[in-house]
C-alpha positions as a printed Julia matrix, in Angstrom:
386×3 Matrix{Float64}:
 114.34   86.99   85.04
 117.49   85.3    83.91
 119.71   84.1    86.9
 121.2    87.2    87.57
 120.04   90.73   87.85
 121.55   93.14   85.43
 122.06   96.33   86.08
 122.31   99.4    84.65
 124.41  102.38   86.84
 123.33  106.09   86.61
 126.79  108.28   87.17
 129.86  107.06   86.48
 131.81  108.83   89.12
 133.58  107.77   92.6
 130.53  106.0    93.57
 129.64  104.64   90.53
 133.28  103.32   89.8
 133.54  101.61   93.19
 130.4    99.59   91.85
 131.65   98.95   88.72
 135.22   97.79   90.41
 133.61   95.22   92.77
 131.54   93.68   89.86
 134.71   93.64   87.9
 136.64   91.55   90.64
 133.53   88.81   90.7
 132.31   90.31   94.28
 128.89   90.56   92.84
 128.12   86.78   90.97
 124.29   87.65   90.71
 124.77   90.44   89.37
 125.56   91.76   86.1
 126.46   95.2    85.01
 125.05   95.97   81.26
 125.13   99.77   81.21
 126.08  102.76   81.99
 124.73  106.61   82.12
 126.83  110.05   82.57
 126.08  113.51   81.62
 130.01  113.91   81.08
 131.22  111.4    77.95
 134.79  111.83   79.46
 134.09  109.18   82.05
 133.0   106.06   79.42
 136.53  105.18   78.92
 137.54  104.36   81.82
 134.52  102.22   82.75
 134.77  100.36   79.14
 138.14   99.88   80.06
 136.69   97.67   82.81
 134.11   96.43   81.19
 134.39   96.33   76.99
 130.98   95.3    76.8
 128.92   98.47   78.43
 126.27  100.16   76.67
 127.07  103.93   77.36
 124.32  106.66   77.45
 123.78  110.52   77.72
 121.74  110.69   80.3
 119.51  108.96   82.75
 116.56  108.05   80.53
 117.8   107.03   77.6
 119.12  104.02   80.15
 116.06  103.43   81.72
 113.85  102.8    78.45
 116.8   100.98   76.97
 115.38   97.31   77.97
 119.11   96.42   78.51
 118.69   96.31   82.66
 116.3    94.9    85.51
 117.54   97.32   87.79
 119.76  100.85   88.32
 122.26  102.09   90.47
 121.76  105.47   91.06
 125.14  106.93   92.43
 124.43  111.21   91.15
 124.58  114.55   93.09
 121.91  114.43   95.77
 119.03  116.92   94.47
 118.89  113.66   91.91
 118.4   110.89   93.7
 114.2   111.11   94.39
 113.81  112.28   90.83
 115.92  109.43   88.99
 114.25  106.93   91.33
 110.51  107.72   90.33
 111.8   107.36   87.04
 113.28  104.52   86.97
 110.5   102.67   89.04
 107.78  104.0    86.36
 109.91  102.24   83.57
 109.73   99.45   85.27
 113.52   98.95   86.96
 114.33   97.9    90.78
 116.01  100.54   92.43
 119.23  101.41   94.42
 120.08  104.7    95.4
 123.27  105.56   96.57
 122.95  107.7   100.18
 121.29  110.4   101.04
 118.04  109.29   99.78
 117.56  113.1    98.93
 118.01  116.47  100.07
 115.0   117.52  101.8
 112.24  115.16  103.38
 109.34  116.74  101.43
 110.52  115.22   98.27
 112.0   112.05  100.03
 108.3   111.51  101.43
 106.4   111.97   97.89
 108.84  109.7    96.36
 108.1   106.87   99.3
 104.53  107.22   98.63
 104.92  106.8    95.02
 106.78  103.62   95.67
 104.2   102.35   97.56
 102.08  101.73   94.34
 104.87  100.06   92.98
 105.48   96.36   92.38
 109.42   97.44   92.43
 112.06   97.15   94.59
 113.58  100.32   96.65
 116.82  100.18   98.33
 119.32  102.29   99.95
 122.9   102.1   100.08
 123.18  102.42  104.09
 126.48  100.15  103.91
 127.77  100.84  106.98
 124.71   98.41  108.91
 126.67   95.95  107.33
 129.32   96.35  109.86
 130.28   93.75  112.41
 130.3    96.48  115.08
 126.94   97.97  114.54
 125.16   94.84  113.9
 126.29   93.34  117.29
 125.01   96.84  119.03
 121.68   96.96  117.43
 121.73   92.87  118.57
 122.98   94.04  122.11
 120.2    96.56  122.02
 116.82   94.94  120.75
 117.7    92.12  123.04
 116.37   94.11  126.08
 118.43   92.23  128.16
 120.47   95.97  129.46
 117.22   97.55  129.79
 116.44  100.93  127.99
 118.55  104.11  126.61
 119.71  106.72  129.21
 122.06  108.35  126.51
 123.93  108.13  123.8
 126.88  110.46  122.36
 128.32  110.49  119.16
 131.62  112.17  118.36
 132.35  111.71  114.62
 134.81  114.39  113.54
 137.07  111.78  111.66
 135.84  113.52  107.92
 138.9   115.86  107.62
 139.17  118.42  104.49
 141.21  120.52  102.86
 140.21  123.56  100.98
 141.62  122.11   97.99
 138.96  119.01   98.59
 135.96  121.63   98.49
 137.63  123.39   94.98
 137.64  120.49   93.09
 134.01  120.66   91.58
 131.63  124.19   91.48
 128.97  122.15   92.71
 130.59  120.69   96.01
 130.19  122.15   99.36
 127.13  124.85   97.92
 123.53  124.76   98.85
 122.53  124.04   94.77
 124.79  121.81   94.37
 125.02  118.81   97.14
 122.46  120.53   99.33
 124.32  120.75  102.46
 127.91  119.75  103.26
 129.36  117.4   106.24
 125.83  116.57  107.52
 124.98  115.67  103.17
 127.89  114.71  102.08
 130.14  112.75  105.06
 127.75  111.58  107.91
 124.32  110.36  106.22
 125.71  106.69  107.23
 126.31  107.93  110.79
 122.86  109.81  111.3
 121.3   106.54  109.68
 122.94  104.62  112.07
 122.21  106.67  115.43
 117.94  106.52  114.24
 118.74  102.2   113.42
 120.35  101.73  117.0
 118.82  104.24  119.15
 115.34  105.06  117.61
 114.02  108.51  116.01
 114.19  111.81  118.69
 110.96  114.05  119.65
 113.36  116.99  119.93
 116.47  118.67  117.91
 118.18  121.52  119.08
 121.26  122.17  116.69
 124.41  124.46  115.52
 125.11  124.37  112.13
 127.91  126.36  111.29
 128.62  127.05  107.99
 132.25  127.41  106.7
 133.83  127.63  109.72
 137.01  126.46  109.05
 136.85  126.13  105.14
 135.79  128.98  102.3
 132.05  127.11  101.91
 128.72  128.51  102.28
 127.11  124.99  103.57
 128.27  123.72  107.35
 131.17  122.18  108.17
 131.41  122.15  112.03
 127.5   120.62  113.73
 126.79  120.0   117.46
 122.97  118.11  118.05
 121.5   117.84  120.65
 118.38  115.24  120.97
 115.38  114.09  123.7
 114.07  110.64  123.14
 111.1   109.59  123.88
 111.69  107.81  126.84
 113.44  110.9   128.24
 117.0   109.79  127.12
 119.2   112.47  125.58
 121.65  112.06  122.74
 124.23  114.26  121.08
 125.79  113.91  117.79
 129.09  115.94  116.99
 130.92  115.9   113.63
 132.96  118.23  111.49
 135.25  118.25  108.53
 137.72  120.89  110.15
 139.28  118.46  113.08
 142.78  116.6   112.4
 143.11  114.51  113.99
 139.63  113.23  114.56
 137.31  110.9   116.65
 135.1   107.93  116.32
 133.7   107.24  119.68
 129.95  106.15  120.34
 129.11  105.87  123.71
 125.62  104.38  124.65
 124.41  103.93  128.11
 121.8   101.74  129.37
 120.3   100.61  132.6
 122.5    97.94  133.12
 125.35   98.46  130.79
 127.49  100.78  128.96
 128.9   100.47  125.28
 131.02  101.94  123.73
 132.41  101.95  119.78
 135.87  102.88  119.18
 138.99  101.65  117.01
 136.98   99.17  115.66
 136.03   97.58  118.99
 133.24   97.22  121.32
 133.88   97.45  125.0
 130.87   97.3   127.39
 131.09   97.82  131.06
 128.12   95.24  132.54
 126.01   96.12  135.84
 125.05   93.28  138.25
 121.93   95.48  138.77
 119.71   98.58  137.23
 121.13  101.63  137.63
 117.35  102.87  138.02
 116.98  100.12  140.9
 120.38  101.3   142.98
 119.59  104.8   142.47
 116.51  104.27  144.2
 117.2   101.86  147.19
 120.84  102.57  147.85
 121.45  103.35  151.3
 124.53  105.19  150.74
 124.85  108.41  149.36
 128.0   108.07  147.27
 127.5   104.36  146.41
 128.71  101.95  143.82
 127.01   99.24  141.32
 129.54   96.02  140.63
 129.91   95.6   137.11
 133.14   94.71  135.16
 134.56   95.78  131.76
 134.71   93.15  128.21
 135.29   93.47  125.35
 132.38   92.37  123.15
 133.03   89.32  120.49
 131.57   90.0   116.8
 131.31   87.67  113.53
 133.94   89.8   112.41
 131.79   90.75  109.04
 131.82   93.94  107.16
 130.29   93.31  103.46
 129.58   96.94  102.86
 128.59   97.77   99.63
 129.31   94.85   98.03
 126.86   92.83  100.53
 124.5    95.91  100.18
 124.17   94.63   96.66
 124.42   90.55   97.06
 121.3    91.65   99.29
 119.61   93.39   96.59
 120.14   90.96   94.12
 118.72   88.29   96.37
 115.81   90.04   97.65
 115.33   90.56   93.73
 115.73   86.99   92.91
 114.55   85.72   95.83
 112.9    87.45   98.14
 115.5    87.61  100.65
 116.01   90.35  103.12
 117.51   93.92  102.13
 120.04   95.76  104.26
 117.99   98.7   104.14
 114.47   99.49  102.4
 114.6   103.29  100.82
 111.81  103.88  102.75
 114.38  103.86  106.23
 116.14  106.67  104.29
 113.75  109.43  105.45
 114.81  108.76  109.04
 118.07  110.19  109.16
 117.43  112.43  106.37
 114.67  113.69  108.78
 117.46  114.24  111.65
 119.59  116.41  109.01
 116.86  118.23  108.04
 115.56  119.15  111.56
 119.09  119.81  112.74
 119.7   122.75  109.98
 116.15  124.45  110.74
 116.87  124.4   114.13
 120.17  126.35  113.34
 118.48  128.75  111.02
 116.03  129.37  113.67
 118.03  129.23  116.41
 115.26  127.05  118.65
 114.36  124.1   119.61
 112.4   121.76  116.73
 109.78  119.21  117.46
 109.25  116.29  115.34
 107.7   115.78  112.55
 109.09  118.8   111.6
 107.13  121.88  109.6
 108.29  120.07  106.0
 107.12  123.39  103.87
 108.95  125.59  106.18
 112.36  123.65  105.85
 111.53  123.71  101.83
 111.47  127.49  102.79
 114.07  128.61  104.25
 116.56  125.65  101.98
 114.94  127.62   99.22
 116.17  130.7   100.33
 119.74  129.12  100.97
 119.83  127.78   97.22
 118.7   131.29   95.23
 122.07  132.56   96.98
 123.88  129.42   96.52
 127.58  130.83   94.91
 127.17  127.06   92.4
 126.63  127.8    88.61
 123.35  129.7    87.81
 122.0   126.86   85.32
 122.32  124.14   88.4
 120.37  126.68   90.75
 117.79  126.7    88.38
 117.48  122.86   87.29
 117.27  122.4    91.27
 114.05  124.99   91.49
 112.54  123.4    88.53
 112.91  120.32   90.3
 111.78  121.37   93.83
 108.75  122.8    91.72
 107.89  119.63   90.0
 105.82  116.99   91.0
 105.19  112.99   91.46
C-alpha cells in the first residue's frame, strides 16, 4: 500500500460531501479520495468541482470492484450500512461506516460475525468520542477515584426541527426510509457516549411518542429509564420538538457529581464517600464537605477529521481507532430496547429479543408512508443473509 489510503465515498449527500470538504481542505494528510458513488448523478457535478480527478460510479458495487480504493466511507441511508459494509469487506476493502451501525441489532450482529472472518478494518464514525469534554469525563470515571456511578441523567433536547425539515425527503422520518426518528437520526452519538461512559444497562423502560410534535410516523419525543448491574439508574430524554433545547449530562458517583453543559465540565468533589457517610453519620440531616470546581480539558475536539485520521493511521501502521465498528451495536441495542419497551408497554431486559424486535419493526415498515419501492427494498434486504 502507498503512503496514503485511497478512499471511496459511498453517498455524496450531506455527510459524504462533508468528508470530501475536509479532504479538499487538507485536513486528512494520509488519505486520498479517489472515487465516489451515488444513485443520484446530479450530485457528481458538485463533487467533481471540488476534486476534478474523482471517478464517479452510479452504484456502490461498481466502486467496490474498481480497484481505485483501499477503503470506503459509507454515508448512505441507515438500512444500507450493514449490507454495504459487508459487500465492501468481501471486495477486500476497509470500511468506515457513518452512524448508526444499522437499524436493528439482528442485522448488525450478523455483520459483526462476518467481520471476524475478515482481515479488513471495520470502524464507525463516532466522532463525538473525540470531544475533549467526553474524553475527560471518561478518564475521570475510569480512574475509579470517585467510586462507582449511582445515577446518570442526560437531557439532550437541542435537536429542534421544523416540519419543512421532515418534508425535505420522502424517505425522511419514515420507518422504511430511516428506521426511526430522533433516536436513529439525531441521537446515535449520545446513545453511544452514554454507554461508552457509563456502561450498558440491564433493563430499559421507555416511552417513544411517534409524531407528537410533527406530522411524521416515527418518534420525535423520547424518555428512557434504565437500570445498571450495580443498581445505578439512568434517564435519557430527547426530542426534536423543544426550543430552546438543552444538552446537560449529569453523572452522580459515590464521591463526586459531574455536570457537562455549555461545553464545560463542573464537578462537586466530596471529601468522603456518600455511602460511608450515609451509613455512619450521627446527624439525620448531615452534609458532606466538598466544593465545586471547573475541570480542565486539553481543548481538542477533532470530530470527523480525527476519526478519519485515526482510521488511516490504523490501516497504515496499526494505531488505535477512535471506535471499532463492533461497538456500534451497543448504542443501537439501547434504542432498539427503547422502541420495544414503548411498543410493548413493558420493561425490556437486555439482551433484547432480536427476533421480536425484527418482527415489530417489519410491521412498522409495511405500514410506512415511504415510497413503495423503498419498502420493498428494505424488506428484501431484511430477508437476505450475509
